SEFIZA-3560 file (N, C-alpha, C; in Angstrom, 3 decimals):
REM SEFIZA-3560
<numar><xx>-143.747</xx><yy>49.606</yy><zz>-37.720</zz><atom>N</atom></numar>
<numar><xx>-144.585</xx><yy>50.819</yy><zz>-37.992</zz><atom>CA</atom></numar>
<numar><xx>-145.944</xx><yy>50.579</yy><zz>-37.386</zz><atom>C</atom></numar>
<numar><xx>-146.242</xx><yy>51.653</yy><zz>-36.656</zz><atom>N</atom></numar>
<numar><xx>-147.770</xx><yy>51.758</yy><zz>-36.027</zz><atom>CA</atom></numar>
<numar><xx>-148.586</xx><yy>52.374</yy><zz>-36.974</zz><atom>C</atom></numar>
<numar><xx>-149.734</xx><yy>51.836</yy><zz>-37.093</zz><atom>N</atom></numar>
<numar><xx>-150.787</xx><yy>52.305</yy><zz>-38.026</zz><atom>CA</atom></numar>
<numar><xx>-152.037</xx><yy>52.551</yy><zz>-37.306</zz><atom>C</atom></numar>
<numar><xx>-152.823</xx><yy>53.451</yy><zz>-37.656</zz><atom>N</atom></numar>
<numar><xx>-154.209</xx><yy>53.749</yy><zz>-37.080</zz><atom>CA</atom></numar>
<numar><xx>-155.319</xx><yy>53.708</yy><zz>-38.119</zz><atom>C</atom></numar>
<numar><xx>-156.445</xx><yy>53.730</yy><zz>-37.688</zz><atom>N</atom></numar>
<numar><xx>-157.602</xx><yy>53.759</yy><zz>-38.667</zz><atom>CA</atom></numar>
<numar><xx>-158.529</xx><yy>54.677</yy><zz>-38.245</zz><atom>C</atom></numar>
<numar><xx>-159.422</xx><yy>55.208</yy><zz>-39.223</zz><atom>N</atom></numar>
<numar><xx>-160.367</xx><yy>56.390</yy><zz>-39.009</zz><atom>CA</atom></numar>
<numar><xx>-161.669</xx><yy>55.930</yy><zz>-39.501</zz><atom>C</atom></numar>
<numar><xx>-162.702</xx><yy>56.148</yy><zz>-38.804</zz><atom>N</atom></numar>
<numar><xx>-164.070</xx><yy>55.908</yy><zz>-39.405</zz><atom>CA</atom></numar>
<numar><xx>-164.868</xx><yy>57.272</yy><zz>-39.277</zz><atom>C</atom></numar>
<numar><xx>-165.607</xx><yy>57.605</yy><zz>-40.313</zz><atom>N</atom></numar>
<numar><xx>-166.468</xx><yy>58.681</yy><zz>-40.376</zz><atom>CA</atom></numar>
<numar><xx>-167.753</xx><yy>58.455</yy><zz>-41.207</zz><atom>C</atom></numar>
<numar><xx>-168.677</xx><yy>59.318</yy><zz>-41.267</zz><atom>N</atom></numar>
<numar><xx>-169.787</xx><yy>59.190</yy><zz>-42.144</zz><atom>CA</atom></numar>
<numar><xx>-169.578</xx><yy>60.278</yy><zz>-43.146</zz><atom>C</atom></numar>
<numar><xx>-169.797</xx><yy>60.042</yy><zz>-44.461</zz><atom>N</atom></numar>
<numar><xx>-169.660</xx><yy>61.032</yy><zz>-45.528</zz><atom>CA</atom></numar>
<numar><xx>-170.926</xx><yy>61.710</yy><zz>-45.615</zz><atom>C</atom></numar>
<numar><xx>-170.962</xx><yy>62.706</yy><zz>-46.675</zz><atom>N</atom></numar>
<numar><xx>-172.027</xx><yy>63.582</yy><zz>-46.684</zz><atom>CA</atom></numar>
<numar><xx>-173.297</xx><yy>62.819</yy><zz>-47.067</zz><atom>C</atom></numar>
<numar><xx>-173.302</xx><yy>61.629</yy><zz>-47.715</zz><atom>N</atom></numar>
<numar><xx>-174.562</xx><yy>60.897</yy><zz>-48.060</zz><atom>CA</atom></numar>
<numar><xx>-174.930</xx><yy>60.040</yy><zz>-46.773</zz><atom>C</atom></numar>
<numar><xx>-174.018</xx><yy>59.947</yy><zz>-45.855</zz><atom>N</atom></numar>
<numar><xx>-174.460</xx><yy>59.205</yy><zz>-44.534</zz><atom>CA</atom></numar>
<numar><xx>-173.836</xx><yy>57.746</yy><zz>-44.510</zz><atom>C</atom></numar>
<numar><xx>-172.980</xx><yy>57.524</yy><zz>-45.482</zz><atom>N</atom></numar>
<numar><xx>-172.365</xx><yy>56.075</yy><zz>-45.593</zz><atom>CA</atom></numar>
<numar><xx>-171.291</xx><yy>56.109</yy><zz>-44.467</zz><atom>C</atom></numar>
<numar><xx>-171.135</xx><yy>55.027</yy><zz>-43.815</zz><atom>N</atom></numar>
<numar><xx>-169.889</xx><yy>54.824</yy><zz>-42.843</zz><atom>CA</atom></numar>
<numar><xx>-168.679</xx><yy>54.457</yy><zz>-43.670</zz><atom>C</atom></numar>
<numar><xx>-167.686</xx><yy>55.223</yy><zz>-43.623</zz><atom>N</atom></numar>
<numar><xx>-166.390</xx><yy>55.006</yy><zz>-44.353</zz><atom>CA</atom></numar>
<numar><xx>-165.328</xx><yy>54.788</yy><zz>-43.382</zz><atom>C</atom></numar>
<numar><xx>-164.430</xx><yy>53.652</yy><zz>-43.652</zz><atom>N</atom></numar>
<numar><xx>-163.325</xx><yy>53.361</yy><zz>-42.813</zz><atom>CA</atom></numar>
<numar><xx>-162.093</xx><yy>53.510</yy><zz>-43.680</zz><atom>C</atom></numar>
<numar><xx>-161.064</xx><yy>54.289</yy><zz>-43.039</zz><atom>N</atom></numar>
<numar><xx>-159.735</xx><yy>54.451</yy><zz>-43.708</zz><atom>CA</atom></numar>
<numar><xx>-158.744</xx><yy>53.737</yy><zz>-42.755</zz><atom>C</atom></numar>
<numar><xx>-158.080</xx><yy>52.781</yy><zz>-43.404</zz><atom>N</atom></numar>
<numar><xx>-157.063</xx><yy>51.962</yy><zz>-42.582</zz><atom>CA</atom></numar>
<numar><xx>-155.629</xx><yy>52.186</yy><zz>-43.083</zz><atom>C</atom></numar>
<numar><xx>-154.730</xx><yy>51.755</yy><zz>-42.217</zz><atom>N</atom></numar>
<numar><xx>-153.294</xx><yy>51.805</yy><zz>-42.490</zz><atom>CA</atom></numar>
<numar><xx>-152.763</xx><yy>53.227</yy><zz>-42.638</zz><atom>C</atom></numar>
<numar><xx>-153.171</xx><yy>53.983</yy><zz>-41.724</zz><atom>N</atom></numar>
<numar><xx>-152.624</xx><yy>55.438</yy><zz>-41.655</zz><atom>CA</atom></numar>
<numar><xx>-151.498</xx><yy>55.461</yy><zz>-40.756</zz><atom>C</atom></numar>
<numar><xx>-150.246</xx><yy>55.854</yy><zz>-41.151</zz><atom>N</atom></numar>
<numar><xx>-148.976</xx><yy>55.605</yy><zz>-40.390</zz><atom>CA</atom></numar>
<numar><xx>-149.006</xx><yy>56.675</yy><zz>-39.276</zz><atom>C</atom></numar>
<numar><xx>-148.610</xx><yy>56.326</yy><zz>-38.015</zz><atom>N</atom></numar>
<numar><xx>-148.413</xx><yy>57.235</yy><zz>-36.980</zz><atom>CA</atom></numar>
<numar><xx>-146.982</xx><yy>57.644</yy><zz>-36.991</zz><atom>C</atom></numar>
<numar><xx>-146.734</xx><yy>58.937</yy><zz>-37.137</zz><atom>N</atom></numar>
<numar><xx>-145.467</xx><yy>59.550</yy><zz>-37.272</zz><atom>CA</atom></numar>
<numar><xx>-145.254</xx><yy>60.704</yy><zz>-36.208</zz><atom>C</atom></numar>
<numar><xx>-144.021</xx><yy>60.731</yy><zz>-35.784</zz><atom>N</atom></numar>
<numar><xx>-143.555</xx><yy>61.916</yy><zz>-34.878</zz><atom>CA</atom></numar>
<numar><xx>-143.580</xx><yy>63.268</yy><zz>-35.729</zz><atom>C</atom></numar>
<numar><xx>-143.805</xx><yy>64.340</yy><zz>-34.946</zz><atom>N</atom></numar>
<numar><xx>-143.824</xx><yy>65.649</yy><zz>-35.705</zz><atom>CA</atom></numar>
<numar><xx>-142.459</xx><yy>65.994</yy><zz>-36.306</zz><atom>C</atom></numar>
<numar><xx>-141.466</xx><yy>65.426</yy><zz>-35.823</zz><atom>N</atom></numar>
<numar><xx>-140.143</xx><yy>65.838</yy><zz>-36.450</zz><atom>CA</atom></numar>
<numar><xx>-139.805</xx><yy>64.822</yy><zz>-37.590</zz><atom>C</atom></numar>
<numar><xx>-140.604</xx><yy>63.881</yy><zz>-37.940</zz><atom>N</atom></numar>
<numar><xx>-140.362</xx><yy>63.103</yy><zz>-38.957</zz><atom>CA</atom></numar>
<numar><xx>-140.497</xx><yy>63.829</yy><zz>-40.359</zz><atom>C</atom></numar>
<numar><xx>-139.493</xx><yy>63.492</yy><zz>-41.264</zz><atom>N</atom></numar>
<numar><xx>-139.592</xx><yy>64.272</yy><zz>-42.543</zz><atom>CA</atom></numar>
<numar><xx>-140.790</xx><yy>63.940</yy><zz>-43.423</zz><atom>C</atom></numar>
<numar><xx>-141.582</xx><yy>62.892</yy><zz>-43.227</zz><atom>N</atom></numar>
<numar><xx>-142.746</xx><yy>62.660</yy><zz>-43.819</zz><atom>CA</atom></numar>
<numar><xx>-144.117</xx><yy>63.130</yy><zz>-43.300</zz><atom>C</atom></numar>
<numar><xx>-143.903</xx><yy>63.648</yy><zz>-42.129</zz><atom>N</atom></numar>
<numar><xx>-145.146</xx><yy>64.016</yy><zz>-41.250</zz><atom>CA</atom></numar>
<numar><xx>-146.085</xx><yy>65.039</yy><zz>-42.068</zz><atom>C</atom></numar>
<numar><xx>-145.544</xx><yy>66.019</yy><zz>-42.639</zz><atom>N</atom></numar>
<numar><xx>-146.332</xx><yy>67.044</yy><zz>-43.358</zz><atom>CA</atom></numar>
<numar><xx>-146.937</xx><yy>66.429</yy><zz>-44.579</zz><atom>C</atom></numar>
<numar><xx>-146.256</xx><yy>65.544</yy><zz>-45.372</zz><atom>N</atom></numar>
<numar><xx>-146.621</xx><yy>65.049</yy><zz>-46.507</zz><atom>CA</atom></numar>
<numar><xx>-147.841</xx><yy>64.008</yy><zz>-46.256</zz><atom>C</atom></numar>
<numar><xx>-147.665</xx><yy>63.296</yy><zz>-45.251</zz><atom>N</atom></numar>
<numar><xx>-148.817</xx><yy>62.319</yy><zz>-44.843</zz><atom>CA</atom></numar>
<numar><xx>-149.987</xx><yy>62.984</yy><zz>-44.373</zz><atom>C</atom></numar>
<numar><xx>-149.875</xx><yy>64.176</yy><zz>-43.654</zz><atom>N</atom></numar>
<numar><xx>-151.044</xx><yy>64.870</yy><zz>-43.196</zz><atom>CA</atom></numar>
<numar><xx>-151.723</xx><yy>65.444</yy><zz>-44.416</zz><atom>C</atom></numar>
<numar><xx>-151.061</xx><yy>66.139</yy><zz>-45.320</zz><atom>N</atom></numar>
<numar><xx>-151.657</xx><yy>66.720</yy><zz>-46.528</zz><atom>CA</atom></numar>
<numar><xx>-152.309</xx><yy>65.649</yy><zz>-47.364</zz><atom>C</atom></numar>
<numar><xx>-151.621</xx><yy>64.554</yy><zz>-47.630</zz><atom>N</atom></numar>
<numar><xx>-152.265</xx><yy>63.517</yy><zz>-48.424</zz><atom>CA</atom></numar>
<numar><xx>-153.501</xx><yy>62.936</yy><zz>-47.791</zz><atom>C</atom></numar>
<numar><xx>-153.378</xx><yy>62.713</yy><zz>-46.428</zz><atom>N</atom></numar>
<numar><xx>-154.726</xx><yy>62.183</yy><zz>-45.706</zz><atom>CA</atom></numar>
<numar><xx>-155.772</xx><yy>63.155</yy><zz>-45.721</zz><atom>C</atom></numar>
<numar><xx>-155.537</xx><yy>64.421</yy><zz>-45.563</zz><atom>N</atom></numar>
<numar><xx>-156.620</xx><yy>65.369</yy><zz>-45.736</zz><atom>CA</atom></numar>
<numar><xx>-157.272</xx><yy>65.351</yy><zz>-47.168</zz><atom>C</atom></numar>
<numar><xx>-156.509</xx><yy>65.290</yy><zz>-48.156</zz><atom>N</atom></numar>
<numar><xx>-156.945</xx><yy>65.357</yy><zz>-49.591</zz><atom>CA</atom></numar>
<numar><xx>-157.770</xx><yy>63.987</yy><zz>-49.755</zz><atom>C</atom></numar>
<numar><xx>-157.150</xx><yy>62.859</yy><zz>-49.254</zz><atom>N</atom></numar>
<numar><xx>-157.933</xx><yy>61.504</yy><zz>-49.404</zz><atom>CA</atom></numar>
<numar><xx>-159.278</xx><yy>61.508</yy><zz>-48.723</zz><atom>C</atom></numar>
<numar><xx>-159.273</xx><yy>62.083</yy><zz>-47.586</zz><atom>N</atom></numar>
<numar><xx>-160.478</xx><yy>62.061</yy><zz>-46.765</zz><atom>CA</atom></numar>
<numar><xx>-161.597</xx><yy>63.033</yy><zz>-47.453</zz><atom>C</atom></numar>
<numar><xx>-161.131</xx><yy>64.188</yy><zz>-47.933</zz><atom>N</atom></numar>
<numar><xx>-162.119</xx><yy>65.056</yy><zz>-48.610</zz><atom>CA</atom></numar>
<numar><xx>-162.572</xx><yy>64.482</yy><zz>-49.844</zz><atom>C</atom></numar>
<numar><xx>-161.791</xx><yy>63.774</yy><zz>-50.596</zz><atom>N</atom></numar>
<numar><xx>-162.203</xx><yy>62.961</yy><zz>-51.732</zz><atom>CA</atom></numar>
<numar><xx>-163.194</xx><yy>61.990</yy><zz>-51.450</zz><atom>C</atom></numar>
<numar><xx>-163.067</xx><yy>61.198</yy><zz>-50.348</zz><atom>N</atom></numar>
<numar><xx>-163.937</xx><yy>60.157</yy><zz>-49.960</zz><atom>CA</atom></numar>
<numar><xx>-165.289</xx><yy>60.752</yy><zz>-49.355</zz><atom>C</atom></numar>
<numar><xx>-165.212</xx><yy>61.975</yy><zz>-48.737</zz><atom>N</atom></numar>
<numar><xx>-166.310</xx><yy>62.547</yy><zz>-48.094</zz><atom>CA</atom></numar>
<numar><xx>-167.286</xx><yy>63.056</yy><zz>-49.148</zz><atom>C</atom></numar>
<numar><xx>-166.980</xx><yy>63.548</yy><zz>-50.236</zz><atom>N</atom></numar>
<numar><xx>-167.799</xx><yy>64.089</yy><zz>-51.218</zz><atom>CA</atom></numar>
<numar><xx>-168.480</xx><yy>63.199</yy><zz>-52.088</zz><atom>C</atom></numar>
<numar><xx>-167.942</xx><yy>61.853</yy><zz>-52.231</zz><atom>N</atom></numar>
<numar><xx>-168.536</xx><yy>61.000</yy><zz>-53.248</zz><atom>CA</atom></numar>
<numar><xx>-169.295</xx><yy>59.856</yy><zz>-52.572</zz><atom>C</atom></numar>
<numar><xx>-170.253</xx><yy>59.318</yy><zz>-53.272</zz><atom>N</atom></numar>
<numar><xx>-170.954</xx><yy>58.030</yy><zz>-52.837</zz><atom>CA</atom></numar>
<numar><xx>-169.948</xx><yy>56.923</yy><zz>-53.194</zz><atom>C</atom></numar>
<numar><xx>-169.593</xx><yy>56.123</yy><zz>-52.127</zz><atom>N</atom></numar>
<numar><xx>-168.710</xx><yy>55.033</yy><zz>-52.380</zz><atom>CA</atom></numar>
<numar><xx>-169.410</xx><yy>53.632</yy><zz>-52.576</zz><atom>C</atom></numar>
<numar><xx>-168.887</xx><yy>52.856</yy><zz>-53.375</zz><atom>N</atom></numar>
<numar><xx>-169.323</xx><yy>51.419</yy><zz>-53.506</zz><atom>CA</atom></numar>
<numar><xx>-168.764</xx><yy>50.596</yy><zz>-52.344</zz><atom>C</atom></numar>
<numar><xx>-167.502</xx><yy>50.797</yy><zz>-51.948</zz><atom>N</atom></numar>
<numar><xx>-167.008</xx><yy>50.113</yy><zz>-50.765</zz><atom>CA</atom></numar>
<numar><xx>-166.815</xx><yy>50.942</yy><zz>-49.672</zz><atom>C</atom></numar>
<numar><xx>-166.849</xx><yy>50.510</yy><zz>-48.383</zz><atom>N</atom></numar>
<numar><xx>-166.738</xx><yy>51.262</yy><zz>-47.302</zz><atom>CA</atom></numar>
<numar><xx>-165.535</xx><yy>51.349</yy><zz>-46.445</zz><atom>C</atom></numar>
<numar><xx>-164.581</xx><yy>50.591</yy><zz>-46.978</zz><atom>N</atom></numar>
<numar><xx>-163.252</xx><yy>50.352</yy><zz>-46.261</zz><atom>CA</atom></numar>
<numar><xx>-162.203</xx><yy>50.538</yy><zz>-47.285</zz><atom>C</atom></numar>
<numar><xx>-161.291</xx><yy>51.545</yy><zz>-47.028</zz><atom>N</atom></numar>
<numar><xx>-160.245</xx><yy>52.011</yy><zz>-47.992</zz><atom>CA</atom></numar>
<numar><xx>-158.945</xx><yy>51.874</yy><zz>-47.174</zz><atom>C</atom></numar>
<numar><xx>-157.869</xx><yy>51.649</yy><zz>-48.062</zz><atom>N</atom></numar>
<numar><xx>-156.580</xx><yy>51.553</yy><zz>-47.378</zz><atom>CA</atom></numar>
<numar><xx>-155.744</xx><yy>52.835</yy><zz>-47.723</zz><atom>C</atom></numar>
<numar><xx>-155.368</xx><yy>53.453</yy><zz>-46.827</zz><atom>N</atom></numar>
<numar><xx>-154.487</xx><yy>54.739</yy><zz>-47.029</zz><atom>CA</atom></numar>
<numar><xx>-153.152</xx><yy>54.369</yy><zz>-47.567</zz><atom>C</atom></numar>
<numar><xx>-152.646</xx><yy>53.221</yy><zz>-47.149</zz><atom>N</atom></numar>
<numar><xx>-151.293</xx><yy>52.683</yy><zz>-47.588</zz><atom>CA</atom></numar>
<numar><xx>-151.371</xx><yy>52.453</yy><zz>-49.184</zz><atom>C</atom></numar>
<numar><xx>-152.520</xx><yy>51.857</yy><zz>-49.643</zz><atom>N</atom></numar>
<numar><xx>-152.507</xx><yy>51.769</yy><zz>-51.164</zz><atom>CA</atom></numar>
<numar><xx>-152.665</xx><yy>52.982</yy><zz>-51.830</zz><atom>C</atom></numar>
<numar><xx>-153.313</xx><yy>54.156</yy><zz>-51.294</zz><atom>N</atom></numar>
<numar><xx>-153.370</xx><yy>55.352</yy><zz>-51.828</zz><atom>CA</atom></numar>
<numar><xx>-152.104</xx><yy>55.973</yy><zz>-51.829</zz><atom>C</atom></numar>
<numar><xx>-151.363</xx><yy>55.925</yy><zz>-50.801</zz><atom>N</atom></numar>
<numar><xx>-149.885</xx><yy>56.432</yy><zz>-50.765</zz><atom>CA</atom></numar>
<numar><xx>-148.989</xx><yy>55.698</yy><zz>-51.857</zz><atom>C</atom></numar>
<numar><xx>-149.260</xx><yy>54.464</yy><zz>-51.980</zz><atom>N</atom></numar>
<numar><xx>-148.483</xx><yy>53.669</yy><zz>-52.958</zz><atom>CA</atom></numar>
<numar><xx>-148.578</xx><yy>54.202</yy><zz>-54.332</zz><atom>C</atom></numar>
<numar><xx>-149.808</xx><yy>54.644</yy><zz>-54.671</zz><atom>N</atom></numar>
<numar><xx>-150.020</xx><yy>55.242</yy><zz>-55.967</zz><atom>CA</atom></numar>
<numar><xx>-149.592</xx><yy>56.684</yy><zz>-56.224</zz><atom>C</atom></numar>
<numar><xx>-149.633</xx><yy>57.394</yy><zz>-55.015</zz><atom>N</atom></numar>
<numar><xx>-149.285</xx><yy>58.767</yy><zz>-55.168</zz><atom>CA</atom></numar>
<numar><xx>-147.857</xx><yy>59.187</yy><zz>-54.841</zz><atom>C</atom></numar>
<numar><xx>-147.118</xx><yy>58.387</yy><zz>-54.128</zz><atom>N</atom></numar>
<numar><xx>-145.714</xx><yy>58.781</yy><zz>-53.786</zz><atom>CA</atom></numar>
<numar><xx>-144.654</xx><yy>58.040</yy><zz>-54.628</zz><atom>C</atom></numar>
<numar><xx>-143.447</xx><yy>58.636</yy><zz>-54.594</zz><atom>N</atom></numar>
<numar><xx>-142.428</xx><yy>57.877</yy><zz>-55.259</zz><atom>CA</atom></numar>
<numar><xx>-142.107</xx><yy>56.494</yy><zz>-54.512</zz><atom>C</atom></numar>
<numar><xx>-141.611</xx><yy>55.623</yy><zz>-55.229</zz><atom>N</atom></numar>
<numar><xx>-141.424</xx><yy>54.348</yy><zz>-54.635</zz><atom>CA</atom></numar>
<numar><xx>-140.365</xx><yy>54.266</yy><zz>-53.431</zz><atom>C</atom></numar>
<numar><xx>-139.212</xx><yy>55.131</yy><zz>-53.717</zz><atom>N</atom></numar>
<numar><xx>-138.257</xx><yy>55.121</yy><zz>-52.618</zz><atom>CA</atom></numar>
<numar><xx>-138.650</xx><yy>55.785</yy><zz>-51.297</zz><atom>C</atom></numar>
<numar><xx>-139.517</xx><yy>56.791</yy><zz>-51.548</zz><atom>N</atom></numar>
<numar><xx>-140.096</xx><yy>57.487</yy><zz>-50.318</zz><atom>CA</atom></numar>
<numar><xx>-141.087</xx><yy>56.587</yy><zz>-49.591</zz><atom>C</atom></numar>
<numar><xx>-141.946</xx><yy>55.821</yy><zz>-50.505</zz><atom>N</atom></numar>
<numar><xx>-142.973</xx><yy>54.964</yy><zz>-49.812</zz><atom>CA</atom></numar>
<numar><xx>-142.308</xx><yy>53.793</yy><zz>-49.075</zz><atom>C</atom></numar>
<numar><xx>-141.057</xx><yy>53.304</yy><zz>-49.485</zz><atom>N</atom></numar>
<numar><xx>-140.592</xx><yy>52.216</yy><zz>-48.893</zz><atom>CA</atom></numar>
<numar><xx>-139.805</xx><yy>52.744</yy><zz>-47.671</zz><atom>C</atom></numar>
<numar><xx>-139.342</xx><yy>54.020</yy><zz>-47.689</zz><atom>N</atom></numar>
<numar><xx>-138.716</xx><yy>54.494</yy><zz>-46.388</zz><atom>CA</atom></numar>
<numar><xx>-139.750</xx><yy>54.784</yy><zz>-45.414</zz><atom>C</atom></numar>
<numar><xx>-140.925</xx><yy>55.400</yy><zz>-45.776</zz><atom>N</atom></numar>
<numar><xx>-142.086</xx><yy>55.569</yy><zz>-44.881</zz><atom>CA</atom></numar>
<numar><xx>-142.492</xx><yy>54.377</yy><zz>-44.194</zz><atom>C</atom></numar>
<numar><xx>-142.731</xx><yy>53.177</yy><zz>-44.898</zz><atom>N</atom></numar>
<numar><xx>-143.302</xx><yy>51.927</yy><zz>-44.397</zz><atom>CA</atom></numar>
<numar><xx>-142.273</xx><yy>50.889</yy><zz>-43.969</zz><atom>C</atom></numar>
<numar><xx>-141.006</xx><yy>51.365</yy><zz>-43.899</zz><atom>N</atom></numar>
<numar><xx>-139.994</xx><yy>50.376</yy><zz>-43.599</zz><atom>CA</atom></numar>
<numar><xx>-140.213</xx><yy>49.817</yy><zz>-42.130</zz><atom>C</atom></numar>
<numar><xx>-140.043</xx><yy>48.492</yy><zz>-41.977</zz><atom>N</atom></numar>
<numar><xx>-140.213</xx><yy>47.896</yy><zz>-40.671</zz><atom>CA</atom></numar>
<numar><xx>-139.207</xx><yy>48.238</yy><zz>-39.705</zz><atom>C</atom></numar>
<numar><xx>-139.619</xx><yy>48.785</yy><zz>-38.597</zz><atom>N</atom></numar>
<numar><xx>-138.647</xx><yy>49.269</yy><zz>-37.533</zz><atom>CA</atom></numar>
<numar><xx>-138.436</xx><yy>48.103</yy><zz>-36.675</zz><atom>C</atom></numar>
<numar><xx>-137.101</xx><yy>47.995</yy><zz>-36.279</zz><atom>N</atom></numar>
<numar><xx>-136.822</xx><yy>46.833</yy><zz>-35.316</zz><atom>CA</atom></numar>
<numar><xx>-137.004</xx><yy>47.434</yy><zz>-33.909</zz><atom>C</atom></numar>
<numar><xx>-137.755</xx><yy>46.698</yy><zz>-33.109</zz><atom>N</atom></numar>
<numar><xx>-138.118</xx><yy>47.152</yy><zz>-31.652</zz><atom>CA</atom></numar>
<numar><xx>-137.214</xx><yy>46.461</yy><zz>-30.742</zz><atom>C</atom></numar>
<numar><xx>-136.720</xx><yy>47.164</yy><zz>-29.843</zz><atom>N</atom></numar>
<numar><xx>-135.744</xx><yy>46.466</yy><zz>-28.831</zz><atom>CA</atom></numar>
<numar><xx>-136.561</xx><yy>45.527</yy><zz>-27.886</zz><atom>C</atom></numar>
<numar><xx>-136.177</xx><yy>44.351</yy><zz>-27.724</zz><atom>N</atom></numar>
<numar><xx>-136.656</xx><yy>43.321</yy><zz>-26.905</zz><atom>CA</atom></numar>
<numar><xx>-138.111</xx><yy>42.974</yy><zz>-27.229</zz><atom>C</atom></numar>
<numar><xx>-138.469</xx><yy>43.114</yy><zz>-28.566</zz><atom>N</atom></numar>
<numar><xx>-139.896</xx><yy>42.826</yy><zz>-29.016</zz><atom>CA</atom></numar>
<numar><xx>-140.904</xx><yy>43.655</yy><zz>-28.299</zz><atom>C</atom></numar>
<numar><xx>-140.594</xx><yy>44.995</yy><zz>-28.013</zz><atom>N</atom></numar>
<numar><xx>-141.579</xx><yy>45.774</yy><zz>-27.337</zz><atom>CA</atom></numar>
<numar><xx>-142.240</xx><yy>46.583</yy><zz>-28.485</zz><atom>C</atom></numar>
//
């Protein structure tokens, strides 16, 4: 599973980093769900003063999604020839 991270400044000016964002193809069945959850998570972080500046989107999804869907989303994909 390929993951990306995102850095931005919130309304107060704090630098916030969101890690472990899954990279999905548009035809993946979880694409829309991840996009919506990510937008809600970022808007939540943007409006509040944060004690910590690094957040894991994976941990957020673990709390918000059902466990079978979470396991299916983050399952490890076998790459051909270690590519």
